[in-house]
Structures are given as C-alpha cells and as structure tokens.
N, CA and C atoms as a LAMMPS dump frame, in Angstrom:
ITEM: TIMESTEP
0
ITEM: NUMBER OF ATOMS
312
ITEM: BOX BOUNDS ff ff ff
-5.0000000000000000e+02 5.0000000000000000e+02
-5.0000000000000000e+02 5.0000000000000000e+02
-5.0000000000000000e+02 5.0000000000000000e+02
ITEM: ATOMS id mol type element x y z
1 1 1 N -393.494 -142.405 -419.287
2 1 2 C -394.637 -142.141 -420.108
3 1 3 C -395.403 -140.975 -419.48
4 2 1 N -395.871 -140.099 -420.338
5 2 2 C -396.684 -138.967 -419.894
6 2 3 C -398.015 -139.041 -420.631
7 3 1 N -399.08 -138.982 -419.863
8 3 2 C -400.421 -139.065 -420.437
9 3 3 C -401.134 -137.732 -420.311
10 4 1 N -402.018 -137.497 -421.247
11 4 2 C -402.871 -136.322 -421.222
12 4 3 C -404.255 -136.792 -421.648
13 5 1 N -405.231 -136.586 -420.788
14 5 2 C -406.598 -137.047 -421.052
15 5 3 C -406.619 -138.539 -421.387
16 6 1 N -405.917 -139.319 -420.57
17 6 2 C -405.861 -140.782 -420.685
18 6 3 C -405.24 -141.266 -421.994
19 7 1 N -404.461 -140.422 -422.653
20 7 2 C -403.78 -140.8 -423.898
21 7 3 C -402.282 -140.593 -423.706
22 8 1 N -401.496 -141.6 -424.085
23 8 2 C -400.041 -141.451 -424.027
24 8 3 C -399.631 -140.415 -425.066
25 9 1 N -398.962 -139.36 -424.609
26 9 2 C -398.544 -138.305 -425.53
27 9 3 C -397.036 -138.278 -425.75
28 10 1 N -396.283 -138.762 -424.784
29 10 2 C -394.834 -138.848 -424.939
30 10 3 C -394.313 -139.963 -424.039
31 11 1 N -393.236 -140.6 -424.477
32 11 2 C -392.664 -141.668 -423.667
33 11 3 C -391.169 -141.778 -423.928
34 12 1 N -390.511 -142.469 -423.027
35 12 2 C -389.087 -142.76 -423.178
36 12 3 C -388.828 -144.142 -422.601
37 13 1 N -387.975 -144.903 -423.268
38 13 2 C -387.519 -146.158 -422.677
39 13 3 C -386.227 -145.857 -421.932
40 14 1 N -386.06 -146.51 -420.804
41 14 2 C -384.887 -146.276 -419.964
42 14 3 C -384.239 -147.618 -419.666
43 15 1 N -382.946 -147.672 -419.859
44 15 2 C -382.169 -148.859 -419.512
45 15 3 C -381.165 -148.436 -418.447
46 16 1 N -381.183 -149.115 -417.314
47 16 2 C -380.279 -148.787 -416.208
48 16 3 C -379.232 -149.885 -416.108
49 17 1 N -377.975 -149.464 -416.071
50 17 2 C -376.851 -150.386 -415.987
51 17 3 C -376.211 -150.237 -414.615
52 18 1 N -376.471 -151.166 -413.728
53 18 2 C -375.901 -151.095 -412.392
54 18 3 C -376.379 -149.858 -411.66
55 19 1 N -375.458 -149.211 -410.973
56 19 2 C -375.855 -148.04 -410.183
57 19 3 C -375.193 -146.753 -410.66
58 20 1 N -374.632 -146.758 -411.883
59 20 2 C -373.905 -145.572 -412.339
60 20 3 C -374.398 -144.986 -413.654
61 21 1 N -374.883 -145.825 -414.558
62 21 2 C -375.18 -145.385 -415.921
63 21 3 C -376.597 -145.774 -416.317
64 22 1 N -377.27 -144.854 -417.001
65 22 2 C -378.588 -145.135 -417.581
66 22 3 C -378.586 -144.637 -419.019
67 23 1 N -379.424 -145.264 -419.826
68 23 2 C -379.517 -144.91 -421.24
69 23 3 C -380.984 -144.701 -421.607
70 24 1 N -381.23 -143.702 -422.425
71 24 2 C -382.57 -143.441 -422.97
72 24 3 C -382.456 -143.607 -424.489
73 25 1 N -382.622 -144.854 -424.971
74 25 2 C -382.398 -145.088 -426.397
75 25 3 C -383.569 -144.737 -427.31
76 26 1 N -384.779 -144.747 -426.78
77 26 2 C -385.952 -144.48 -427.619
78 26 3 C -386.863 -143.463 -426.947
79 27 1 N -387.269 -142.465 -427.715
80 27 2 C -388.246 -141.49 -427.231
81 27 3 C -389.227 -141.201 -428.357
82 28 1 N -390.402 -140.773 -427.979
83 28 2 C -391.388 -140.376 -428.995
84 28 3 C -392.414 -139.456 -428.36
85 29 1 N -392.898 -138.531 -429.158
86 29 2 C -393.992 -137.646 -428.764
87 29 3 C -394.964 -137.596 -429.934
88 30 1 N -396.236 -137.773 -429.636
89 30 2 C -397.244 -137.674 -430.7
90 30 3 C -397.132 -136.308 -431.364
91 31 1 N -397.266 -136.302 -432.675
92 31 2 C -397.048 -135.064 -433.43
93 31 3 C -397.948 -133.92 -432.964
94 32 1 N -399.169 -134.203 -432.58
95 32 2 C -400.089 -133.148 -432.14
96 32 3 C -399.657 -132.507 -430.821
97 33 1 N -398.737 -133.154 -430.103
98 33 2 C -398.332 -132.658 -428.784
99 33 3 C -396.885 -132.157 -428.762
100 34 1 N -396.251 -132.091 -429.901
101 34 2 C -394.863 -131.627 -429.954
102 34 3 C -394.78 -130.118 -429.744
103 35 1 N -393.578 -129.672 -429.33
104 35 2 C -393.277 -128.245 -429.12
105 35 3 C -394.115 -127.627 -427.995
106 36 1 N -394.516 -128.465 -427.03
107 36 2 C -395.286 -127.977 -425.887
108 36 3 C -394.542 -128.188 -424.569
109 37 1 N -393.323 -128.712 -424.639
110 37 2 C -392.535 -128.933 -423.434
111 37 3 C -392.892 -130.19 -422.668
112 38 1 N -393.704 -131.056 -423.257
113 38 2 C -394.142 -132.255 -422.545
114 38 3 C -392.998 -133.243 -422.343
115 39 1 N -392.179 -133.446 -423.375
116 39 2 C -391.06 -134.364 -423.2
117 39 3 C -390.045 -133.799 -422.215
118 40 1 N -389.858 -132.511 -422.211
119 40 2 C -388.955 -131.879 -421.234
120 40 3 C -389.451 -132.159 -419.821
121 41 1 N -390.756 -132.073 -419.618
122 41 2 C -391.338 -132.388 -418.307
123 41 3 C -391.044 -133.833 -417.932
124 42 1 N -391.241 -134.738 -418.88
125 42 2 C -390.961 -136.15 -418.633
126 42 3 C -389.486 -136.362 -418.298
127 43 1 N -388.586 -135.737 -419.045
128 43 2 C -387.151 -135.889 -418.783
129 43 3 C -386.759 -135.322 -417.427
130 44 1 N -387.353 -134.215 -417.03
131 44 2 C -387.049 -133.638 -415.716
132 44 3 C -387.394 -134.619 -414.6
133 45 1 N -388.556 -135.248 -414.703
134 45 2 C -388.977 -136.226 -413.689
135 45 3 C -388.064 -137.447 -413.739
136 46 1 N -387.764 -137.918 -414.937
137 46 2 C -386.887 -139.076 -415.094
138 46 3 C -385.509 -138.8 -414.5
139 47 1 N -384.937 -137.654 -414.801
140 47 2 C -383.619 -137.309 -414.273
141 47 3 C -383.632 -137.248 -412.75
142 48 1 N -384.688 -136.7 -412.181
143 48 2 C -384.804 -136.641 -410.717
144 48 3 C -384.827 -138.05 -410.127
145 49 1 N -385.585 -138.947 -410.743
146 49 2 C -385.655 -140.337 -410.262
147 49 3 C -384.289 -141.009 -410.374
148 50 1 N -383.592 -140.794 -411.483
149 50 2 C -382.276 -141.406 -411.667
150 50 3 C -381.267 -140.873 -410.655
151 51 1 N -381.317 -139.583 -410.38
152 51 2 C -380.439 -139.002 -409.359
153 51 3 C -380.722 -139.639 -408.006
154 52 1 N -381.994 -139.82 -407.679
155 52 2 C -382.364 -140.454 -406.412
156 52 3 C -381.865 -141.89 -406.319
157 53 1 N -381.707 -142.549 -407.47
158 53 2 C -381.161 -143.909 -407.503
159 53 3 C -379.634 -143.919 -407.478
160 54 1 N -379.019 -142.746 -407.562
161 54 2 C -377.568 -142.653 -407.548
162 54 3 C -376.916 -142.763 -408.919
163 55 1 N -377.717 -142.715 -409.973
164 55 2 C -377.172 -142.781 -411.329
165 55 3 C -376.357 -141.518 -411.593
166 56 1 N -375.151 -141.7 -412.105
167 56 2 C -374.236 -140.579 -412.323
168 56 3 C -374.202 -140.085 -413.762
169 57 1 N -374.542 -140.95 -414.714
170 57 2 C -374.432 -140.566 -416.121
171 57 3 C -375.655 -141.066 -416.877
172 58 1 N -376.24 -140.17 -417.67
173 58 2 C -377.358 -140.505 -418.541
174 58 3 C -376.883 -140.31 -419.972
175 59 1 N -377.038 -141.338 -420.803
176 59 2 C -376.599 -141.248 -422.193
177 59 3 C -377.767 -141.534 -423.13
178 60 1 N -377.643 -141.013 -424.343
179 60 2 C -378.666 -141.29 -425.355
180 60 3 C -378.064 -141.15 -426.742
181 61 1 N -378.561 -141.948 -427.684
182 61 2 C -378.148 -141.789 -429.074
183 61 3 C -379.046 -140.747 -429.735
184 62 1 N -378.442 -139.757 -430.351
185 62 2 C -379.224 -138.684 -430.985
186 62 3 C -378.985 -138.692 -432.488
187 63 1 N -380.068 -138.568 -433.241
188 63 2 C -379.892 -138.43 -434.681
189 63 3 C -379.35 -137.025 -434.939
190 64 1 N -378.535 -136.874 -435.983
191 64 2 C -377.81 -135.609 -436.183
192 64 3 C -378.659 -134.34 -436.154
193 65 1 N -379.859 -134.358 -436.731
194 65 2 C -380.594 -133.096 -436.794
195 65 3 C -381.238 -132.68 -435.47
196 66 1 N -381.133 -133.505 -434.417
197 66 2 C -381.64 -133.076 -433.103
198 66 3 C -380.536 -132.961 -432.043
199 67 1 N -379.281 -133.138 -432.453
200 67 2 C -378.179 -133.004 -431.49
201 67 3 C -378.202 -131.626 -430.842
202 68 1 N -378.468 -130.587 -431.618
203 68 2 C -378.522 -129.232 -431.052
204 68 3 C -379.613 -129.098 -429.993
205 69 1 N -380.702 -129.804 -430.159
206 69 2 C -381.766 -129.783 -429.145
207 69 3 C -381.257 -130.385 -427.846
208 70 1 N -380.623 -131.552 -427.936
209 70 2 C -380.127 -132.221 -426.733
210 70 3 C -378.996 -131.453 -426.064
211 71 1 N -378.142 -130.813 -426.861
212 71 2 C -376.98 -130.127 -426.286
213 71 3 C -377.259 -128.658 -425.982
214 72 1 N -378.45 -128.207 -426.249
215 72 2 C -378.824 -126.824 -425.963
216 72 3 C -379.173 -126.622 -424.501
217 73 1 N -379.579 -125.417 -424.147
218 73 2 C -379.847 -125.081 -422.748
219 73 3 C -381.025 -125.835 -422.127
220 74 1 N -381.988 -126.259 -422.91
221 74 2 C -383.154 -126.941 -422.334
222 74 3 C -382.798 -128.285 -421.72
223 75 1 N -382 -129.088 -422.441
224 75 2 C -381.678 -130.429 -421.953
225 75 3 C -380.282 -130.525 -421.36
226 76 1 N -379.324 -129.75 -421.861
227 76 2 C -378.005 -129.681 -421.243
228 76 3 C -377.095 -130.884 -421.435
229 77 1 N -377.339 -131.7 -422.437
230 77 2 C -376.443 -132.815 -422.726
231 77 3 C -375.212 -132.29 -423.466
232 78 1 N -374.193 -133.13 -423.563
233 78 2 C -373.025 -132.808 -424.379
234 78 3 C -372.689 -134.031 -425.222
235 79 1 N -372.043 -133.786 -426.347
236 79 2 C -371.616 -134.897 -427.192
237 79 3 C -370.473 -135.63 -426.502
238 80 1 N -370.518 -136.947 -426.52
239 80 2 C -369.451 -137.741 -425.915
240 80 3 C -368.276 -137.835 -426.877
241 81 1 N -367.089 -137.692 -426.337
242 81 2 C -365.882 -137.894 -427.134
243 81 3 C -365.638 -139.401 -427.265
244 82 1 N -364.824 -139.804 -428.232
245 82 2 C -364.49 -141.232 -428.328
246 82 3 C -363.89 -141.775 -427.025
247 83 1 N -363.082 -140.964 -426.352
248 83 2 C -362.495 -141.412 -425.084
249 83 3 C -363.579 -141.64 -424.03
250 84 1 N -364.507 -140.693 -423.905
251 84 2 C -365.597 -140.853 -422.932
252 84 3 C -366.433 -142.088 -423.265
253 85 1 N -366.682 -142.287 -424.539
254 85 2 C -367.447 -143.465 -424.975
255 85 3 C -366.692 -144.749 -424.633
256 86 1 N -365.368 -144.738 -424.787
257 86 2 C -364.569 -145.938 -424.5
258 86 3 C -364.624 -146.323 -423.023
259 87 1 N -364.84 -145.341 -422.148
260 87 2 C -364.943 -145.64 -420.718
261 87 3 C -366.227 -146.4 -420.392
262 88 1 N -367.17 -146.427 -421.337
263 88 2 C -368.434 -147.138 -421.125
264 88 3 C -368.49 -148.438 -421.926
265 89 1 N -367.342 -148.914 -422.372
266 89 2 C -367.283 -150.095 -423.23
267 89 3 C -367.883 -151.337 -422.56
268 90 1 N -367.86 -151.4 -421.243
269 90 2 C -368.394 -152.566 -420.537
270 90 3 C -369.917 -152.562 -420.43
271 91 1 N -370.542 -151.493 -420.867
272 91 2 C -372.005 -151.408 -420.855
273 91 3 C -372.529 -151.704 -422.256
274 92 1 N -373.641 -152.382 -422.336
275 92 2 C -374.21 -152.739 -423.642
276 92 3 C -375.144 -151.639 -424.136
277 93 1 N -374.562 -150.47 -424.352
278 93 2 C -375.334 -149.341 -424.862
279 93 3 C -375.709 -149.593 -426.313
280 94 1 N -376.876 -149.12 -426.701
281 94 2 C -377.295 -149.266 -428.086
282 94 3 C -376.514 -148.284 -428.953
283 95 1 N -376.102 -148.759 -430.098
284 95 2 C -375.315 -147.944 -431.013
285 95 3 C -375.978 -148.001 -432.38
286 96 1 N -376.661 -146.939 -432.752
287 96 2 C -377.359 -146.891 -434.024
288 96 3 C -376.493 -146.184 -435.06
289 97 1 N -376.593 -146.625 -436.293
290 97 2 C -375.851 -146.01 -437.389
291 97 3 C -376.191 -144.525 -437.497
292 98 1 N -375.168 -143.728 -437.702
293 98 2 C -375.318 -142.284 -437.924
294 98 3 C -375.955 -141.537 -436.756
295 99 1 N -375.736 -142.012 -435.536
296 99 2 C -376.206 -141.255 -434.375
297 99 3 C -375.002 -140.716 -433.615
298 100 1 N -375.26 -139.728 -432.796
299 100 2 C -374.25 -139.11 -431.949
300 100 3 C -374.618 -139.449 -430.512
301 101 1 N -373.682 -140.03 -429.772
302 101 2 C -373.964 -140.357 -428.377
303 101 3 C -373.783 -139.103 -427.535
304 102 1 N -374.829 -138.765 -426.796
305 102 2 C -374.809 -137.589 -425.924
306 102 3 C -374.868 -138.043 -424.472
307 103 1 N -374.378 -137.204 -423.578
308 103 2 C -374.344 -137.539 -422.156
309 103 3 C -374.756 -136.353 -421.31
310 104 1 N -375.185 -136.703 -420.118
311 104 2 C -375.492 -135.673 -419.127
312 104 3 C -375.035 -136.182 -417.78
C-alpha cells in the first residue's frame, strides 16, 4: 500500500507460495492518482522485498488491455506460455476468466 497525505492511493495484494513464487492478483490505484508512477514505485519496493526473501518468480493475472503495460519496459513482465504455467500447477494461483498470466 502506498499512501499520500494519509490517503491510500495505490495498493497490491501479495500471495507468497513457499520460498520461490509470489503472486500479485489484485491491484488498484485511485483514479485521481493514475499515470503518476505511484504503482511503479510500489512495485519496485515490493520486488526488492521479494528478492530479499529469495522469491524467484512473480506472477500476476493481467486483463488483456493492460498486458502491454506489464510486458513493456516499465514493468518488464512477460506472458507465460502454457508450459511455464504448467510448471506452477502445484501452486494455487488465481485464474480469472479472460486474463493473461504474466511473470517476472
């Protein structure tokens, strides 16, 4: 969660599976604070914390119209192939209809 003037402006839920995989299934930024890089700041801190915990893979479900945002240079995720997804079958990752699973 990132606050500005004591108000939550952006947040992410994080699910950690053991010591290798983490998932960010839900994110939100208040509309008045979008396009300011606040969520990117939050993700940078989150990724640093996960690396310090030894997490090797971060995954998230992306709705189709924001896949380019996640896979672009700012966030650096990539779309998971069915084979890559199958390697995570033992984890209870959230799977939403019409989403693309991305990884970093």
